[in-house]
N, C-alpha and C positions, 0 to 999 in steps of 0.2 A: 504494500500500500504506500501511497505517496506520503511524504512528510512535509510539514510546513514549519517555518521559523517565525515565531511571534515575538515582537520586540515592543516594549512599552515606550512610547515617545512623549506622552503627556502625563501630567500629575493626576492622581486620583482624588486630590483635595477638591471638595465641592461637588463631587459626583454623588449619585444615588448609592445607597447602601448595597443594593444588589449588584451594581457595577464594581464596587470595591470587592465584594465577595467573589465575583466572577474572575477578576484579576488574580486574586489569591488562589482560586481553584486552578487557574492556568499556570500558576507558579511564578507570577510576576510580583515583585515586592517594591521596586523603585524604578525610576526612569532609567532606561538603558539596559535593564534586565532583558535577556532573551531566553526562550525555551524552544526546543524542537519537539513537535507533537505529531502524532499520526493524524492524517487528514480524514477524520471521521465526521459523520453528521453531528455528533455531540459537540466536538471541538469547533466545527464550523458555526454552530449556533452560539457558542460562547464568544467566539471572535466577532460575530455579527453584532452581539449585544454591546461590545465595547470597542467597536470599529473606530470610534472617534478618539480613542486613547492609544491604539496600537498600530504597528505596521506589520504586514504579513508578507513573507517571501517564501517561494517554493524552494525546497532543498533538493539538490540533485544527488 
């Protein structure tokens, strides 16, 4: 399965509590943190919820 790299590019300060929880679930704690995840429907949904706070790249 394909993998994606998710990087937090904006602060979670001032966002909704569920957005903060989603970032924590993805494994992102601060600006600049990156994680590599399997590109599953569950992860796609989490990324879509916090799309304004993260950058997504496909990993080869």
